N, C-alpha and C positions, 0 to 999 in steps of 0.2 A: 879511768873514769869515763863513763859514757853519758852523754847529755840528750841524745836523740834515740828513739825507739820507734817501732811500728805498732800501731793499734788498729787491728782489722785492716792491714795494708796501708794505713794512713800514718804519716809521720806525726809524732807527738814529742814535745819537749818534756824534760823532767819537771819543769815548773808546773805543767798542766796534768801530770800523771798522778795516780792514786796508789797507795801502798796496798799490798795483798792482792794485786791484780797482775795477771800475766801479760807481758808484752813480748814482742819478738825483735831480735837483732836485725838491723837492716843489712848487715854484711853476711852473717852466717845462718840467720834464721832461727837460732836457738832461743829458748825462753829467757826473758829478762824480768827482773822485779825492780821496784823503786826502793832506793835507800835514802832516807832523809831523817833529820832530827835537828835539835836545837844547836848542835855542835858540828854538824857536817853539811856540806853542800848537797842539794838534791841531785841524785844521779842514778843511773840504772846499773845493775850488775847481773852477770850471767849466773843462772842457777847451777849450771854445769859448765864451768869455763873450758873453752876450747883453746888450745895453744895456737891454732892456726888463725884465730880471729884477731885481727889487729886492733879492734876496738878496746881490748883489754890493756893495750900497751901504749896508750897515748901519754905524751909527756905533758908537763905543766904548761910550757909555752903553747903547745897545740891546743890545750883546753882554754887557755886565756884568749887566744885568737878566735876560737869557736864561740866563746861567750861574747866577745866584742862584736863579731859578725851577727850574732843572734840579736843583740841590742840594736844594731844598725837596721836590721831588717824589720824589727818590730816598729821602729820609728818612721819607716818609709812607707809610702803608698805603693 
C-alpha cells in the first residue's frame, strides 16, 4: 500500500489525490492511480506493478509508522 506519489514532480499524499488521474511512483517512476472507497483506505497502486519496486511490499507496521509521521508533520509548523 502506497501513501505518497509524485504529481508533476511534487509529492502528494493519497488524502489529497484524485481518482482517474495519473501520478508517478517516487521510487520507480511508473504510473500510479488512486484507490479509495467507503471500505478501504485511500492509497496509490501501480498500473503495471514492477517486482523491483519496494513500494508494493510495505508491511502493515511500516504503513502505520508512515501514517503516524504524516499526522505529526501536518500538526507541526
